[in-house]
KERO-547022 format. One record per residue (C-alpha): residue number from 1; chain; residue in one letter; x, y, z. Coordinates in steps of 0.02 Angstrom, whole numbers, always signed. Each point is the difference from the previous one (the first is absolute). Layout:
N
i = NUM; ch = A; aa = A; X = X; Y = Y; Z = Z
...
# end
This chain:
377
i = 1; ch = A; aa = M; X = -1; Y = +1; Z = +1
i = 2; ch = A; aa = D; X = +75; Y = +168; Z = -50
i = 3; ch = A; aa = D; X = -13; Y = +159; Z = +104
i = 4; ch = A; aa = S; X = -149; Y = +69; Z = -95
i = 5; ch = A; aa = E; X = -103; Y = -157; Z = +27
i = 6; ch = A; aa = K; X = +47; Y = +0; Z = +184
i = 7; ch = A; aa = F; X = -49; Y = +183; Z = +21
i = 8; ch = A; aa = L; X = -167; Y = -31; Z = -83
i = 9; ch = A; aa = L; X = -38; Y = -132; Z = +130
i = 10; ch = A; aa = W; X = +49; Y = +110; Z = +143
i = 11; ch = A; aa = L; X = -105; Y = +144; Z = -68
i = 12; ch = A; aa = R; X = -148; Y = -117; Z = -8
i = 13; ch = A; aa = L; X = +27; Y = -67; Z = +176
i = 14; ch = A; aa = V; X = +0; Y = +171; Z = +84
i = 15; ch = A; aa = R; X = -168; Y = +40; Z = -79
i = 16; ch = A; aa = V; X = -86; Y = -148; Z = +80
i = 17; ch = A; aa = S; X = -120; Y = +64; Z = +133
i = 18; ch = A; aa = G; X = +5; Y = -86; Z = +168
i = 19; ch = A; aa = L; X = +186; Y = -41; Z = -8
i = 20; ch = A; aa = G; X = +99; Y = +149; Z = +63
i = 21; ch = A; aa = R; X = +188; Y = +17; Z = +31
i = 22; ch = A; aa = V; X = +10; Y = -121; Z = +149
i = 23; ch = A; aa = R; X = -85; Y = -145; Z = -91
i = 24; ch = A; aa = I; X = +101; Y = +31; Z = -158
i = 25; ch = A; aa = K; X = +162; Y = -8; Z = +100
i = 26; ch = A; aa = R; X = -62; Y = -160; Z = +77
i = 27; ch = A; aa = L; X = -36; Y = -74; Z = -170
i = 28; ch = A; aa = F; X = +168; Y = +49; Z = -67
i = 29; ch = A; aa = Q; X = +95; Y = -67; Z = +152
i = 30; ch = A; aa = H; X = -91; Y = -166; Z = -21
i = 31; ch = A; aa = F; X = +24; Y = -23; Z = -189
i = 32; ch = A; aa = Q; X = +154; Y = +109; Z = -32
i = 33; ch = A; aa = D; X = -57; Y = +17; Z = -179
i = 34; ch = A; aa = I; X = -139; Y = +113; Z = -73
i = 35; ch = A; aa = E; X = -40; Y = -133; Z = -133
i = 36; ch = A; aa = K; X = -32; Y = -132; Z = +132
i = 37; ch = A; aa = I; X = -124; Y = +117; Z = +87
i = 38; ch = A; aa = F; X = -102; Y = +2; Z = -159
i = 39; ch = A; aa = S; X = +11; Y = -188; Z = -22
i = 40; ch = A; aa = C; X = -44; Y = -48; Z = +178
i = 41; ch = A; aa = T; X = -161; Y = -91; Z = +45
i = 42; ch = A; aa = E; X = -147; Y = +89; Z = +81
i = 43; ch = A; aa = A; X = +27; Y = -103; Z = +159
i = 44; ch = A; aa = E; X = +181; Y = +55; Z = +12
i = 45; ch = A; aa = F; X = -45; Y = +181; Z = -32
i = 46; ch = A; aa = K; X = -136; Y = -3; Z = +134
i = 47; ch = A; aa = R; X = +112; Y = -90; Z = +124
i = 48; ch = A; aa = I; X = +141; Y = +128; Z = -16
i = 49; ch = A; aa = T; X = -104; Y = +158; Z = -12
i = 50; ch = A; aa = G; X = -165; Y = -41; Z = +83
i = 51; ch = A; aa = A; X = -81; Y = +93; Z = -145
i = 52; ch = A; aa = S; X = -167; Y = -46; Z = -80
i = 53; ch = A; aa = R; X = -34; Y = -98; Z = -160
i = 54; ch = A; aa = G; X = -47; Y = +161; Z = -85
i = 55; ch = A; aa = T; X = +170; Y = +73; Z = +36
i = 56; ch = A; aa = F; X = +84; Y = -153; Z = -74
i = 57; ch = A; aa = K; X = -104; Y = +12; Z = -158
i = 58; ch = A; aa = E; X = +44; Y = +183; Z = -18
i = 59; ch = A; aa = L; X = +179; Y = -48; Z = -41
i = 60; ch = A; aa = W; X = -60; Y = -27; Z = -181
i = 61; ch = A; aa = A; X = -114; Y = +151; Z = -13
i = 62; ch = A; aa = K; X = +6; Y = +78; Z = -174
i = 63; ch = A; aa = E; X = +0; Y = +175; Z = +72
i = 64; ch = A; aa = H; X = +159; Y = -36; Z = +97
i = 65; ch = A; aa = I; X = +85; Y = -77; Z = -153
i = 66; ch = A; aa = D; X = -48; Y = +155; Z = -102
i = 67; ch = A; aa = F; X = +63; Y = +119; Z = +135
i = 68; ch = A; aa = A; X = +165; Y = -91; Z = +18
i = 69; ch = A; aa = Q; X = +39; Y = +11; Z = -188
i = 70; ch = A; aa = K; X = -45; Y = +183; Z = -8
i = 71; ch = A; aa = E; X = +99; Y = +42; Z = +156
i = 72; ch = A; aa = L; X = +156; Y = -90; Z = -63
i = 73; ch = A; aa = D; X = -13; Y = +88; Z = -168
i = 74; ch = A; aa = K; X = -12; Y = +170; Z = +88
i = 75; ch = A; aa = C; X = +152; Y = -42; Z = +106
i = 76; ch = A; aa = D; X = +100; Y = -38; Z = -155
i = 77; ch = A; aa = Q; X = -53; Y = +167; Z = -77
i = 78; ch = A; aa = L; X = +43; Y = +101; Z = +154
i = 79; ch = A; aa = G; X = +166; Y = -87; Z = +39
i = 80; ch = A; aa = V; X = -68; Y = -68; Z = +164
i = 81; ch = A; aa = K; X = +72; Y = -161; Z = +69
i = 82; ch = A; aa = L; X = -93; Y = -126; Z = +107
i = 83; ch = A; aa = I; X = +73; Y = -87; Z = +150
i = 84; ch = A; aa = T; X = -97; Y = -146; Z = +72
i = 85; ch = A; aa = L; X = +19; Y = -106; Z = +157
i = 86; ch = A; aa = D; X = +98; Y = -126; Z = -100
i = 87; ch = A; aa = S; X = +119; Y = +128; Z = -78
i = 88; ch = A; aa = P; X = +183; Y = -6; Z = +56
i = 89; ch = A; aa = Q; X = -8; Y = +192; Z = +12
i = 90; ch = A; aa = Y; X = -145; Y = -3; Z = +126
i = 91; ch = A; aa = P; X = +61; Y = +95; Z = +157
i = 92; ch = A; aa = E; X = +38; Y = -125; Z = +137
i = 93; ch = A; aa = N; X = -51; Y = +123; Z = +138
i = 94; ch = A; aa = L; X = -170; Y = +22; Z = -77
i = 95; ch = A; aa = F; X = -27; Y = -187; Z = -32
i = 96; ch = A; aa = Q; X = +17; Y = -30; Z = +185
i = 97; ch = A; aa = I; X = -153; Y = +99; Z = +53
i = 98; ch = A; aa = P; X = -166; Y = -99; Z = +15
i = 99; ch = A; aa = N; X = -87; Y = +88; Z = -144
i = 100; ch = A; aa = P; X = +128; Y = +49; Z = -134
i = 101; ch = A; aa = P; X = -60; Y = +65; Z = -167
i = 102; ch = A; aa = P; X = -11; Y = -146; Z = -123
i = 103; ch = A; aa = I; X = +49; Y = +119; Z = -139
i = 104; ch = A; aa = L; X = +110; Y = +154; Z = +2
i = 105; ch = A; aa = Y; X = -2; Y = +124; Z = -145
i = 106; ch = A; aa = L; X = +177; Y = +71; Z = -19
i = 107; ch = A; aa = K; X = +82; Y = +145; Z = -86
i = 108; ch = A; aa = G; X = +187; Y = +17; Z = +25
i = 109; ch = A; aa = R; X = +92; Y = -145; Z = +76
i = 110; ch = A; aa = L; X = +15; Y = -93; Z = +166
i = 111; ch = A; aa = E; X = +172; Y = -50; Z = +59
i = 112; ch = A; aa = E; X = +59; Y = -127; Z = +129
i = 113; ch = A; aa = K; X = +65; Y = +139; Z = +113
i = 114; ch = A; aa = D; X = -176; Y = +67; Z = +15
i = 115; ch = A; aa = Q; X = -25; Y = -131; Z = +134
i = 116; ch = A; aa = Q; X = +93; Y = +127; Z = +109
i = 117; ch = A; aa = A; X = -144; Y = +121; Z = -3
i = 118; ch = A; aa = V; X = -76; Y = +121; Z = +124
i = 119; ch = A; aa = A; X = -165; Y = +95; Z = -20
i = 120; ch = A; aa = V; X = -8; Y = +182; Z = +42
i = 121; ch = A; aa = V; X = -176; Y = +69; Z = +18
i = 122; ch = A; aa = G; X = -89; Y = +150; Z = +75
i = 123; ch = A; aa = S; X = -121; Y = +141; Z = -17
i = 124; ch = A; aa = R; X = -45; Y = +88; Z = -160
i = 125; ch = A; aa = N; X = -21; Y = +157; Z = +103
i = 126; ch = A; aa = H; X = +172; Y = +9; Z = +82
i = 127; ch = A; aa = N; X = +92; Y = +143; Z = +77
i = 128; ch = A; aa = E; X = +179; Y = +61; Z = -32
i = 129; ch = A; aa = Y; X = +72; Y = -122; Z = +126
i = 130; ch = A; aa = G; X = -90; Y = -144; Z = -84
i = 131; ch = A; aa = E; X = +73; Y = +50; Z = -167
i = 132; ch = A; aa = I; X = +177; Y = +9; Z = +70
i = 133; ch = A; aa = M; X = -16; Y = -172; Z = +80
i = 134; ch = A; aa = A; X = -77; Y = -82; Z = -153
i = 135; ch = A; aa = K; X = +141; Y = +63; Z = -108
i = 136; ch = A; aa = K; X = +131; Y = -46; Z = +128
i = 137; ch = A; aa = L; X = -63; Y = -176; Z = +21
i = 138; ch = A; aa = G; X = -23; Y = -31; Z = -184
i = 139; ch = A; aa = S; X = +175; Y = +59; Z = -43
i = 140; ch = A; aa = G; X = +76; Y = -84; Z = +151
i = 141; ch = A; aa = L; X = -76; Y = -170; Z = -37
i = 142; ch = A; aa = A; X = +57; Y = +12; Z = -181
i = 143; ch = A; aa = R; X = +175; Y = +35; Z = +57
i = 144; ch = A; aa = Y; X = +0; Y = -169; Z = +90
i = 145; ch = A; aa = G; X = -64; Y = -85; Z = -157
i = 146; ch = A; aa = I; X = -173; Y = -26; Z = +68
i = 147; ch = A; aa = T; X = -152; Y = +12; Z = -115
i = 148; ch = A; aa = V; X = -131; Y = +127; Z = +54
i = 149; ch = A; aa = V; X = -180; Y = -60; Z = -22
i = 150; ch = A; aa = S; X = -150; Y = +115; Z = +5
i = 151; ch = A; aa = G; X = -163; Y = +44; Z = -84
i = 152; ch = A; aa = L; X = +43; Y = +145; Z = -118
i = 153; ch = A; aa = A; X = -122; Y = +108; Z = +101
i = 154; ch = A; aa = R; X = +14; Y = +185; Z = +31
i = 155; ch = A; aa = G; X = +104; Y = +50; Z = +147
i = 156; ch = A; aa = I; X = +113; Y = -116; Z = +101
i = 157; ch = A; aa = D; X = -13; Y = -148; Z = -122
i = 158; ch = A; aa = S; X = +56; Y = +89; Z = -155
i = 159; ch = A; aa = L; X = +131; Y = +107; Z = +90
i = 160; ch = A; aa = S; X = +88; Y = -154; Z = +69
i = 161; ch = A; aa = Q; X = -5; Y = -87; Z = -168
i = 162; ch = A; aa = A; X = +64; Y = +151; Z = -97
i = 163; ch = A; aa = S; X = +142; Y = +23; Z = +126
i = 164; ch = A; aa = A; X = +52; Y = -186; Z = -15
i = 165; ch = A; aa = L; X = +10; Y = +21; Z = -188
i = 166; ch = A; aa = E; X = +99; Y = +163; Z = +13
i = 167; ch = A; aa = A; X = +124; Y = -89; Z = +111
i = 168; ch = A; aa = G; X = +28; Y = -134; Z = -134
i = 169; ch = A; aa = G; X = -107; Y = -132; Z = +87
i = 170; ch = A; aa = R; X = -149; Y = -104; Z = -49
i = 171; ch = A; aa = S; X = -183; Y = +18; Z = +37
i = 172; ch = A; aa = I; X = -160; Y = -104; Z = -22
i = 173; ch = A; aa = A; X = -167; Y = +88; Z = -19
i = 174; ch = A; aa = V; X = -157; Y = -98; Z = +34
i = 175; ch = A; aa = L; X = -157; Y = +70; Z = -77
i = 176; ch = A; aa = G; X = -181; Y = -5; Z = +59
i = 177; ch = A; aa = S; X = -59; Y = +4; Z = -184
i = 178; ch = A; aa = G; X = +43; Y = -89; Z = -160
i = 179; ch = A; aa = I; X = +185; Y = +17; Z = -46
i = 180; ch = A; aa = D; X = -56; Y = +105; Z = -148
i = 181; ch = A; aa = V; X = -94; Y = +123; Z = +110
i = 182; ch = A; aa = I; X = +120; Y = +125; Z = +82
i = 183; ch = A; aa = Y; X = -75; Y = +69; Z = +159
i = 184; ch = A; aa = P; X = +16; Y = +135; Z = +51
i = 185; ch = A; aa = P; X = +32; Y = +61; Z = -179
i = 186; ch = A; aa = E; X = +134; Y = +125; Z = +53
i = 187; ch = A; aa = M; X = +111; Y = -148; Z = +46
i = 188; ch = A; aa = A; X = +22; Y = -44; Z = -188
i = 189; ch = A; aa = S; X = +181; Y = +62; Z = +0
i = 190; ch = A; aa = L; X = +46; Y = -98; Z = +159
i = 191; ch = A; aa = Y; X = -92; Y = -153; Z = -64
i = 192; ch = A; aa = Q; X = +113; Y = +2; Z = -154
i = 193; ch = A; aa = R; X = +156; Y = +24; Z = +104
i = 194; ch = A; aa = I; X = -47; Y = -150; Z = +108
i = 195; ch = A; aa = V; X = -30; Y = -108; Z = -157
i = 196; ch = A; aa = E; X = +177; Y = +46; Z = -57
i = 197; ch = A; aa = Q; X = +83; Y = -21; Z = +168
i = 198; ch = A; aa = G; X = -108; Y = -129; Z = +92
i = 199; ch = A; aa = A; X = -174; Y = -75; Z = -24
i = 200; ch = A; aa = V; X = -180; Y = +50; Z = -4
i = 201; ch = A; aa = L; X = -123; Y = -137; Z = +55
i = 202; ch = A; aa = S; X = -186; Y = -27; Z = +10
i = 203; ch = A; aa = E; X = -108; Y = -150; Z = +35
i = 204; ch = A; aa = F; X = -154; Y = +80; Z = -84
i = 205; ch = A; aa = P; X = -48; Y = -29; Z = -180
i = 206; ch = A; aa = L; X = +42; Y = +127; Z = -131
i = 207; ch = A; aa = G; X = -114; Y = +151; Z = -2
i = 208; ch = A; aa = T; X = -53; Y = -21; Z = +183
i = 209; ch = A; aa = P; X = -40; Y = +174; Z = +71
i = 210; ch = A; aa = P; X = +74; Y = +55; Z = +169
i = 211; ch = A; aa = N; X = -153; Y = -48; Z = +98
i = 212; ch = A; aa = R; X = +5; Y = +28; Z = +189
i = 213; ch = A; aa = E; X = -19; Y = -186; Z = +42
i = 214; ch = A; aa = N; X = +158; Y = -42; Z = -99
i = 215; ch = A; aa = F; X = +120; Y = +93; Z = +113
i = 216; ch = A; aa = P; X = -8; Y = -110; Z = +157
i = 217; ch = A; aa = E; X = +39; Y = -146; Z = -116
i = 218; ch = A; aa = R; X = +141; Y = +98; Z = -81
i = 219; ch = A; aa = N; X = +70; Y = +35; Z = +175
i = 220; ch = A; aa = R; X = +13; Y = -186; Z = +43
i = 221; ch = A; aa = V; X = +109; Y = -20; Z = -154
i = 222; ch = A; aa = I; X = +111; Y = +146; Z = +50
i = 223; ch = A; aa = S; X = +34; Y = -81; Z = +171
i = 224; ch = A; aa = G; X = +7; Y = -175; Z = -75
i = 225; ch = A; aa = L; X = +143; Y = +50; Z = -115
i = 226; ch = A; aa = S; X = +97; Y = +76; Z = +145
i = 227; ch = A; aa = L; X = +91; Y = -65; Z = +153
i = 228; ch = A; aa = G; X = -52; Y = +155; Z = +97
i = 229; ch = A; aa = V; X = -117; Y = +148; Z = -12
i = 230; ch = A; aa = V; X = +45; Y = +175; Z = +54
i = 231; ch = A; aa = V; X = -142; Y = +125; Z = +41
i = 232; ch = A; aa = V; X = +64; Y = +177; Z = -14
i = 233; ch = A; aa = Q; X = -158; Y = +101; Z = +37
i = 234; ch = A; aa = A; X = -186; Y = -50; Z = +12
i = 235; ch = A; aa = S; X = -128; Y = +133; Z = +37
i = 236; ch = A; aa = N; X = -154; Y = -110; Z = -18
i = 237; ch = A; aa = P; X = -31; Y = -155; Z = +112
i = 238; ch = A; aa = K; X = -76; Y = -85; Z = -153
i = 239; ch = A; aa = S; X = +142; Y = +50; Z = -116
i = 240; ch = A; aa = G; X = +74; Y = -117; Z = -128
i = 241; ch = A; aa = S; X = +169; Y = +4; Z = +87
i = 242; ch = A; aa = L; X = -73; Y = -68; Z = +161
i = 243; ch = A; aa = I; X = -92; Y = -135; Z = -98
i = 244; ch = A; aa = T; X = +167; Y = -45; Z = -78
i = 245; ch = A; aa = A; X = +75; Y = -12; Z = +175
i = 246; ch = A; aa = R; X = -142; Y = -115; Z = +54
i = 247; ch = A; aa = W; X = +30; Y = -112; Z = -150
i = 248; ch = A; aa = A; X = +185; Y = -2; Z = +44
i = 249; ch = A; aa = L; X = -39; Y = -65; Z = +177
i = 250; ch = A; aa = E; X = -117; Y = -134; Z = -69
i = 251; ch = A; aa = Q; X = +136; Y = -52; Z = -126
i = 252; ch = A; aa = G; X = +136; Y = -8; Z = +131
i = 253; ch = A; aa = R; X = +92; Y = +152; Z = -63
i = 254; ch = A; aa = V; X = +91; Y = +127; Z = +110
i = 255; ch = A; aa = V; X = -89; Y = +168; Z = +26
i = 256; ch = A; aa = F; X = +103; Y = +159; Z = +22
i = 257; ch = A; aa = A; X = -63; Y = +175; Z = +35
i = 258; ch = A; aa = V; X = +75; Y = +173; Z = -7
i = 259; ch = A; aa = P; X = -37; Y = +97; Z = +161
i = 260; ch = A; aa = G; X = -77; Y = +172; Z = -8
i = 261; ch = A; aa = N; X = -37; Y = +149; Z = +109
i = 262; ch = A; aa = A; X = -126; Y = -44; Z = +136
i = 263; ch = A; aa = G; X = -171; Y = +72; Z = -30
i = 264; ch = A; aa = T; X = +16; Y = +31; Z = -186
i = 265; ch = A; aa = V; X = -123; Y = -83; Z = -118
i = 266; ch = A; aa = W; X = +140; Y = -81; Z = -102
i = 267; ch = A; aa = A; X = +80; Y = -83; Z = +151
i = 268; ch = A; aa = K; X = -145; Y = -75; Z = +94
i = 269; ch = A; aa = A; X = -11; Y = -161; Z = -100
i = 270; ch = A; aa = T; X = +188; Y = -32; Z = -15
i = 271; ch = A; aa = N; X = +31; Y = +36; Z = +183
i = 272; ch = A; aa = Q; X = -141; Y = -121; Z = +42
i = 273; ch = A; aa = L; X = +84; Y = -133; Z = -108
i = 274; ch = A; aa = I; X = +159; Y = +22; Z = +95
i = 275; ch = A; aa = R; X = -94; Y = -19; Z = +167
i = 276; ch = A; aa = Q; X = -74; Y = -162; Z = -71
i = 277; ch = A; aa = G; X = +172; Y = -70; Z = -41
i = 278; ch = A; aa = A; X = +51; Y = +71; Z = -166
i = 279; ch = A; aa = I; X = +187; Y = +37; Z = -13
i = 280; ch = A; aa = L; X = +43; Y = +183; Z = +9
i = 281; ch = A; aa = V; X = +92; Y = +62; Z = -154
i = 282; ch = A; aa = E; X = +105; Y = +158; Z = -22
i = 283; ch = A; aa = D; X = +99; Y = -50; Z = -153
i = 284; ch = A; aa = A; X = +27; Y = -147; Z = -121
i = 285; ch = A; aa = R; X = +135; Y = -75; Z = +109
i = 286; ch = A; aa = D; X = -130; Y = -38; Z = +136
i = 287; ch = A; aa = I; X = -94; Y = -107; Z = -125
i = 288; ch = A; aa = V; X = +159; Y = -82; Z = -68
i = 289; ch = A; aa = E; X = +64; Y = -47; Z = +173
i = 290; ch = A; aa = D; X = -162; Y = -93; Z = +34
i = 291; ch = A; aa = L; X = -33; Y = -85; Z = -168
i = 292; ch = A; aa = F; X = +170; Y = -8; Z = -84
i = 293; ch = A; aa = P; X = +133; Y = +4; Z = +137
i = 294; ch = A; aa = Q; X = +132; Y = -66; Z = -119
i = 295; ch = A; aa = L; X = -19; Y = +158; Z = -102
i = 296; ch = A; aa = A; X = +17; Y = +112; Z = +153
i = 297; ch = A; aa = I; X = +157; Y = -93; Z = +56
i = 298; ch = A; aa = S; X = +85; Y = +13; Z = -169
i = 299; ch = A; aa = E; X = -33; Y = +187; Z = -13
i = 300; ch = A; aa = D; X = +125; Y = +128; Z = +59
i = 301; ch = A; aa = K; X = -84; Y = +65; Z = +155
i = 302; ch = A; aa = T; X = +93; Y = +165; Z = -8
i = 303; ch = A; aa = A; X = -65; Y = +42; Z = -175
i = 304; ch = A; aa = P; X = -155; Y = +111; Z = +0
i = 305; ch = A; aa = L; X = -149; Y = -58; Z = -101
i = 306; ch = A; aa = F; X = -17; Y = +171; Z = -75
i = 307; ch = A; aa = S; X = +108; Y = +153; Z = -19
i = 308; ch = A; aa = S; X = -29; Y = +182; Z = -46
i = 309; ch = A; aa = P; X = +178; Y = +56; Z = -27
i = 310; ch = A; aa = L; X = +63; Y = +169; Z = -50
i = 311; ch = A; aa = R; X = +61; Y = +1; Z = -178
i = 312; ch = A; aa = P; X = +169; Y = +77; Z = -38
i = 313; ch = A; aa = E; X = -62; Y = +68; Z = -167
i = 314; ch = A; aa = L; X = -131; Y = +107; Z = +83
i = 315; ch = A; aa = T; X = +25; Y = +186; Z = +14
i = 316; ch = A; aa = E; X = +28; Y = +84; Z = +166
i = 317; ch = A; aa = V; X = -180; Y = +68; Z = +0
i = 318; ch = A; aa = Q; X = -72; Y = -172; Z = -41
i = 319; ch = A; aa = Q; X = +107; Y = -80; Z = +137
i = 320; ch = A; aa = R; X = -63; Y = +126; Z = +128
i = 321; ch = A; aa = I; X = -184; Y = -25; Z = -46
i = 322; ch = A; aa = Y; X = +20; Y = -192; Z = -10
i = 323; ch = A; aa = S; X = +72; Y = -1; Z = +176
i = 324; ch = A; aa = L; X = -154; Y = +90; Z = +68
i = 325; ch = A; aa = I; X = -126; Y = -125; Z = -73
i = 326; ch = A; aa = P; X = -55; Y = -137; Z = +120
i = 327; ch = A; aa = E; X = +28; Y = -187; Z = -25
i = 328; ch = A; aa = P; X = -161; Y = -91; Z = -48
i = 329; ch = A; aa = E; X = -30; Y = -68; Z = +174
i = 330; ch = A; aa = E; X = +24; Y = +171; Z = +76
i = 331; ch = A; aa = G; X = -142; Y = +86; Z = -93
i = 332; ch = A; aa = S; X = +5; Y = +144; Z = -124
i = 333; ch = A; aa = V; X = +34; Y = +186; Z = -13
i = 334; ch = A; aa = E; X = -89; Y = +147; Z = -83
i = 335; ch = A; aa = L; X = +78; Y = +123; Z = -121
i = 336; ch = A; aa = D; X = -17; Y = +149; Z = +118
i = 337; ch = A; aa = R; X = +95; Y = -88; Z = +136
i = 338; ch = A; aa = L; X = +141; Y = -48; Z = -119
i = 339; ch = A; aa = I; X = +14; Y = +182; Z = -53
i = 340; ch = A; aa = R; X = +14; Y = +52; Z = +184
i = 341; ch = A; aa = Q; X = +123; Y = -133; Z = +49
i = 342; ch = A; aa = S; X = +112; Y = +19; Z = -153
i = 343; ch = A; aa = G; X = +7; Y = +186; Z = -1
i = 344; ch = A; aa = L; X = -14; Y = -4; Z = -188
i = 345; ch = A; aa = G; X = -120; Y = +88; Z = -114
i = 346; ch = A; aa = S; X = -164; Y = -80; Z = -54
i = 347; ch = A; aa = S; X = +52; Y = -22; Z = -180
i = 348; ch = A; aa = Q; X = +165; Y = -81; Z = +49
i = 349; ch = A; aa = V; X = -89; Y = -124; Z = +115
i = 350; ch = A; aa = Q; X = -133; Y = -44; Z = -129
i = 351; ch = A; aa = S; X = +126; Y = -25; Z = -136
i = 352; ch = A; aa = A; X = +105; Y = -113; Z = +112
i = 353; ch = A; aa = L; X = -154; Y = -102; Z = +45
i = 354; ch = A; aa = I; X = -45; Y = -29; Z = -184
i = 355; ch = A; aa = E; X = +179; Y = -53; Z = -39
i = 356; ch = A; aa = L; X = +8; Y = -119; Z = +148
i = 357; ch = A; aa = E; X = -168; Y = -75; Z = -50
i = 358; ch = A; aa = L; X = +63; Y = -27; Z = -177
i = 359; ch = A; aa = E; X = +153; Y = -87; Z = +73
i = 360; ch = A; aa = G; X = -120; Y = -121; Z = +90
i = 361; ch = A; aa = L; X = +64; Y = +52; Z = +171
i = 362; ch = A; aa = I; X = -156; Y = +80; Z = +71
i = 363; ch = A; aa = E; X = -187; Y = -7; Z = -33
i = 364; ch = A; aa = K; X = -143; Y = +124; Z = +17
i = 365; ch = A; aa = L; X = -152; Y = -48; Z = +102
i = 366; ch = A; aa = A; X = -177; Y = +69; Z = +7
i = 367; ch = A; aa = G; X = -8; Y = +171; Z = +82
i = 368; ch = A; aa = G; X = +164; Y = +61; Z = -74
i = 369; ch = A; aa = K; X = +109; Y = -102; Z = +121
i = 370; ch = A; aa = W; X = +164; Y = -85; Z = -40
i = 371; ch = A; aa = R; X = +99; Y = -150; Z = +64
i = 372; ch = A; aa = K; X = +147; Y = -105; Z = -51
i = 373; ch = A; aa = K; X = -31; Y = -154; Z = -106
i = 374; ch = A; aa = L; X = +47; Y = -177; Z = +53
i = 375; ch = A; aa = I; X = +145; Y = -52; Z = -108
i = 376; ch = A; aa = P; X = +44; Y = -187; Z = +3
i = 377; ch = A; aa = M; X = +181; Y = -32; Z = +33
# end
């Protein structure tokens, strides 16, 4: 049986009502062959799954056969690969959960080193501290060679993934829609970068819209692919990041949380996670020491994860302004304060800021504030 024939059978199997992911995994573990599932007797099928006779007969439903052929043709047209439970490329971490997706739609590529993966999730409505920590963790994990997994969502998710890519690392994005439906649409550019430098995955058929009920299921895949889940900020007790953390606990994964200022809306949920036993995280090394101690031991402990050095090619004015701009973890500074502290004219300061930004040394934030950029060593 060639791959196309195998994929057609898998696409038919997942359409059978009354089966579900747990029963499909049970069938596969028993027969170890998709073709044998379709050639088994009704008695065997019922004994393994506990499903009804109607469910067994549905294996040969014409509507499922038609769907499978159309879906496979569309995958070929869009350059989408299929990974099934019997594929050598199926992620081992994900296979171990009780209800793994029988089929993964893939753009990009999965690599063996993606088994060393950590999910970074958090609020869409983050504050400045959340942005700093998401970027710091994404870049820091990438520096250790750890794949960053998240959901391509606005806020913490996409910030951590983009930072991992900028640091030269890999990222996996898991969608709550069909792999051909980019949501939110403004993530199209990041989507493409992840395809080129990692993998985009979905368990949903092509064309599936981003319906609300899809995202809790998406979150179980995020945690299932990962050895640990880090929650950076969560402002809503019912947020997707906390759902991901609950999935992680059910799947036997390690839960980490970034502490926040007591009393703030962004910190309430993460501080509660820490009280309940989540591991407190201040930087990527905290995660590595728990999950990948061999990486932490081999690393030079005296080398900083990030550096914002002065550049000898900068002018004296640029050096002076750069020295007055805070490190990312220290906050930010407004233009007026830079003018006062530097003793320089407004035009000189503004010109230096533009030049430093073009050099990639600083970044401008909302409200006209500035801070140094994290620069991977």
